[in-house]
N, C-alpha and C positions, 0 to 999 in steps of 0.2 A: 546476487544472492550468494553464489558459490564463492566469489572473491572475498566476501566479508565473513565467510564461514557460517552462514545462516542456513537453517533447515526449515522445512515446511511448518513445523510446530512453532518456531520463532515468529514466522509471518502470521500465523493464526493468532498467537498470543498478542502480537502487536496490534492487530485489527480489533480484537475483542477488548483490549484494555486501553486502546488509544482513542484519539479524537481526530476528526477532520480539521486540519489546520488551513487548508486551502482548497478552493474549488476552481477549476480551470475549464474554459470552454473554447474549443477550436472554432475560429470564425468561419471556416469554410465548410466543415462537415457538421458543425454544431454538436459534436460529441463532447461529453463532459468527462473529466477525470478528476479524481480526488486524491489529495495527499493526506495520508493518515499517519500521525505521529504517535508512537507508543513505545512499549518496551519488549525486548526479547525475553526468553525464559531466564536468561542470565542477568537480566536487569539492565542491559545496555539500551540506550535510546536508538530507535530505528524509525525509518519512514517507509511506508508502503504506498506506491502509486498504483491506483486501481480505477477501473471504470465498470459500468454495467454493460455487459455485452448484448448483442442482438437477441439472445435467448433469455435475457433477464437475469443471467447469472453474473456474479462478480468475476471480473477478469483482472488478474494481477499483471501489471505492466512491468514494474521493476521494484526493487527494494534496496535499501542501503542503510548502513549505520551512520549515525550522526557523530 
């Protein structure tokens, strides 16, 4: 996130305006993670990798620009 110059508002905008482009499931832990492709506030394409944590809240794992 920092390496690409992204801030929290960019991540939020990407999630809210984006769509899930891939769902992945870990065969050992059965955890699911989601790749969400959207746009930053500046209009750049970005991906957010997230999962639903044990508390039921969204946990951001990583994010990057395309």
